[in-house]
DRENLO-391108 format. One record per residue (C-alpha): residue in one letter; x negated, y negated, z; residue number from 0. Coordinates in steps of 0.25 Angstrom, whole numbers, plus 2048, in hexadecimal, padded with zeros to 3 digits. Last residue first. Example, Ala and Ser with C-alpha at 12.3 -4.5 7.8 and 13.67 -1.06 7.14 Angstrom:
BEGIN
REC,rest,px,py,pz,nr
REC,S,7C9,804,81D,1;
REC,A,7CF,812,81F,0;
END
This chain:
BEGIN
REC,rest,px,py,pz,nr
REC,X,581,EAA,237,210;
REC,X,57F,EA4,22A,209;
REC,X,58C,EAB,225,208;
REC,X,597,EA1,228,207;
REC,X,5A3,EA2,230,206;
REC,X,5A1,E95,239,205;
REC,X,59D,E9B,245,204;
REC,X,590,EA1,23E,203;
REC,X,58A,E96,235,202;
REC,X,58F,E91,227,201;
REC,X,587,E8A,21E,200;
REC,X,584,E95,212,199;
REC,X,593,E98,210,198;
REC,X,595,EA2,204,197;
REC,X,599,EAF,20B,196;
REC,X,5A1,EAF,219,195;
REC,X,5A5,EBB,21B,194;
REC,X,59C,EC2,225,193;
REC,X,59A,EB6,22E,192;
REC,X,5A7,EB4,233,191;
REC,X,5A5,EBD,23F,190;
REC,X,598,EB4,244,189;
REC,X,58F,EBE,24B,188;
REC,X,591,EC3,25A,187;
REC,X,585,EBD,260,186;
REC,X,579,EC6,264,185;
REC,X,574,ED5,268,184;
REC,X,572,ED8,259,183;
REC,X,577,EE8,258,182;
REC,X,56F,EF0,252,181;
REC,X,56E,EF9,246,180;
REC,X,564,F03,241,179;
REC,X,567,F04,232,178;
REC,X,570,EFA,22B,177;
REC,X,577,EFC,21E,176;
REC,X,575,EF0,214,175;
REC,X,579,EE3,214,174;
REC,X,586,EDD,219,173;
REC,X,58B,ED6,226,172;
REC,X,589,EC9,224,171;
REC,X,57D,EC7,229,170;
REC,X,578,ED3,221,169;
REC,X,579,ECB,216,168;
REC,X,57B,ED6,20B,167;
REC,X,587,ED0,203,166;
REC,X,57F,EC3,201,165;
REC,X,580,EB4,206,164;
REC,X,587,EB6,214,163;
REC,X,57C,EAE,21B,162;
REC,X,570,EB1,225,161;
REC,X,569,EA7,22D,160;
REC,X,56A,E98,22A,159;
REC,X,55C,E95,224,158;
REC,X,55B,E86,221,157;
REC,X,561,E83,213,156;
REC,X,557,E82,207,155;
REC,X,561,E7F,1FA,154;
REC,X,56A,E78,203,153;
REC,X,560,E70,209,152;
REC,X,55A,E6D,1FA,151;
REC,X,567,E68,1F7,150;
REC,X,571,E70,1EC,149;
REC,X,575,E6B,1E0,148;
REC,X,583,E69,1DD,147;
REC,X,590,E71,1DA,146;
REC,X,59E,E6D,1DF,145;
REC,X,5AC,E73,1DF,144;
REC,X,5AA,E7F,1DC,143;
REC,X,5B8,E85,1DE,142;
REC,X,5BC,E94,1E4,141;
REC,X,5C1,EA2,1E3,140;
REC,X,5BA,EAE,1EA,139;
REC,X,5BE,EBD,1EC,138;
REC,X,5B4,EC5,1F2,137;
REC,X,5B5,ED2,1F2,136;
REC,X,5B3,EDC,1FF,135;
REC,X,5AB,EE9,200,134;
REC,X,5A3,EE3,20B,133;
REC,X,5AA,ED7,211,132;
REC,X,5A8,ED9,220,131;
REC,X,598,EDC,21B,130;
REC,X,596,EEC,21E,129;
REC,X,58F,EED,22C,128;
REC,X,59C,EF5,232,127;
REC,X,59A,EF9,241,126;
REC,X,59F,F06,248,125;
REC,X,59A,F04,257,124;
REC,X,596,F12,25D,123;
REC,X,597,F19,26A,122;
REC,X,5A5,F19,26E,121;
REC,X,5AA,F12,260,120;
REC,X,5AD,F04,25D,119;
REC,X,5B2,F02,24F,118;
REC,X,5B1,EF8,243,117;
REC,X,5A6,EEE,249,116;
REC,X,59E,EE5,241,115;
REC,X,591,EE3,23A,114;
REC,X,588,ED8,239,113;
REC,X,579,ED8,233,112;
REC,X,56C,ED3,239,111;
REC,X,55E,EDA,235,110;
REC,X,556,EDC,241,109;
REC,X,54E,EE8,23A,108;
REC,X,555,EF2,241,107;
REC,X,562,EED,23F,106;
REC,X,56A,EE2,243,105;
REC,X,579,EE0,248,104;
REC,X,581,ED4,24A,103;
REC,X,58F,ED9,24D,102;
REC,X,59E,ED5,247,101;
REC,X,5A8,EDA,24F,100;
REC,X,5B4,EE2,249,99;
REC,X,5B5,EEA,254,98;
REC,X,5B0,EE5,260,97;
REC,X,5A3,EEA,269,96;
REC,X,59C,EDD,26B,95;
REC,X,5A4,EDC,278,94;
REC,X,5A0,EEB,27B,93;
REC,X,592,EE6,27D,92;
REC,X,58B,EF4,282,91;
REC,X,581,EF1,28D,90;
REC,X,573,EF7,28D,89;
REC,X,56C,EE9,28B,88;
REC,X,575,EE7,280,87;
REC,X,57C,EF2,279,86;
REC,X,582,EF1,26B,85;
REC,X,57A,EFB,265,84;
REC,X,57C,F06,270,83;
REC,X,58A,F06,269,82;
REC,X,584,F0F,25D,81;
REC,X,587,F09,250,80;
REC,X,592,F10,248,79;
REC,X,590,F0B,239,78;
REC,X,599,F04,22D,77;
REC,X,58E,F00,223,76;
REC,X,58F,F0F,21E,75;
REC,X,59D,F0B,21A,74;
REC,X,597,F01,210,73;
REC,X,5A1,EF6,20A,72;
REC,X,59C,EF1,1FD,71;
REC,X,594,EE4,1FB,70;
REC,X,596,ED7,203,69;
REC,X,599,ECE,1F6,68;
REC,X,594,ED0,1E6,67;
REC,X,595,EE0,1E9,66;
REC,X,5A2,EDE,1F2,65;
REC,X,5A8,ED7,1E5,64;
REC,X,5A9,EC8,1E4,63;
REC,X,5B6,EC4,1DD,62;
REC,X,5B6,EB6,1D6,61;
REC,X,5BD,EA9,1D5,60;
REC,X,5B7,E9B,1D1,59;
REC,X,5BA,E8C,1CF,58;
REC,X,5B2,E84,1C7,57;
REC,X,5B2,E74,1CB,56;
REC,X,5A4,E72,1CD,55;
REC,X,59C,E7D,1C6,54;
REC,X,59B,E8A,1C6,53;
REC,X,58E,E91,1C1,52;
REC,X,58B,E9B,1CC,51;
REC,X,597,E9E,1D4,50;
REC,X,59A,EAD,1D2,49;
REC,X,58A,EAF,1D5,48;
REC,X,58B,EA7,1E2,47;
REC,X,598,EB1,1E7,46;
REC,X,58F,EBD,1E2,45;
REC,X,583,EB9,1EA,44;
REC,X,588,EB5,1F6,43;
REC,X,584,EA9,1FA,42;
REC,X,576,EA5,201,41;
REC,X,56C,EAA,1F5,40;
REC,X,569,E9D,1F2,39;
REC,X,56E,E9B,1E6,38;
REC,X,57B,E94,1E8,37;
REC,X,57C,E88,1F3,36;
REC,X,58B,E89,1F9,35;
REC,X,593,E7E,1FE,34;
REC,X,5A1,E81,201,33;
REC,X,5AE,E79,201,32;
REC,X,5B7,E72,20D,31;
REC,X,5C0,E6A,204,30;
REC,X,5C0,E74,1F7,29;
REC,X,5C2,E81,201,28;
REC,X,5B7,E8B,206,27;
REC,X,5BC,E98,20A,26;
REC,X,5B7,EA5,20E,25;
REC,X,5BD,EB4,211,24;
REC,X,5CB,EB1,20E,23;
REC,X,5D1,EBE,20E,22;
REC,X,5D6,EC3,201,21;
REC,X,5E1,EBF,1F8,20;
REC,X,5D7,EBB,1ED,19;
REC,X,5CF,EC7,1EE,18;
REC,X,5C7,ED0,1F5,17;
REC,X,5C3,EC6,201,16;
REC,X,5C7,EB8,1FF,15;
REC,X,5BB,EAD,1FB,14;
REC,X,5C0,E9F,1FB,13;
REC,X,5BA,E94,1F3,12;
REC,X,5B6,E86,1F4,11;
REC,X,5A9,E83,1EE,10;
REC,X,59C,E79,1EE,9;
REC,X,591,E7F,1E6,8;
REC,X,583,E7B,1E9,7;
REC,X,578,E7E,1DE,6;
REC,X,56B,E85,1E1,5;
REC,X,56F,E91,1D8,4;
REC,X,57C,E8D,1CF,3;
REC,X,588,E86,1D0,2;
REC,X,58A,E7D,1C3,1;
REC,X,58A,E70,1C3,0;
END
């Protein structure tokens, strides 16, 4: 049986940034593989396309370019946000203003997206709304351990929030330039949510993208 739409692939793999010597972004071992459902739009399209047609025992190795993952890095996605946007009940939440911290934001239409702080100035906070992997290639190597039919439950999962399945997923910090940014006065988002690429079942706190 080959990997195709509505099939389940059990995979062991490693994903690294830029090349085979890059930082490990995500990995699944033979003893603890990932079970992925194909054809439901929950996986990164470039990742899924490279695996379609493979069968149990096949090994794979490929490089996904930025166009196939999270897009090019855009300077216009780096913006200065007035500190007044971070005020709650008239008080500036200075504990939230830390360089490198990921802050959940929303636009004038209530659409959520993440940005991370790169600089704190006198009256503004510089935030980068590019996906953390924007402009990066992803080197992937692994093996297909098994392929099977998907169950009805796997094909019709209960809603679990946003996922990191596409390059423009706003929950992962991607998407187009937003107008009218507002700080979402809630909890800090899970810091590792931006990097998980294909795990469909993990939740916030475990490194998954369904936060």
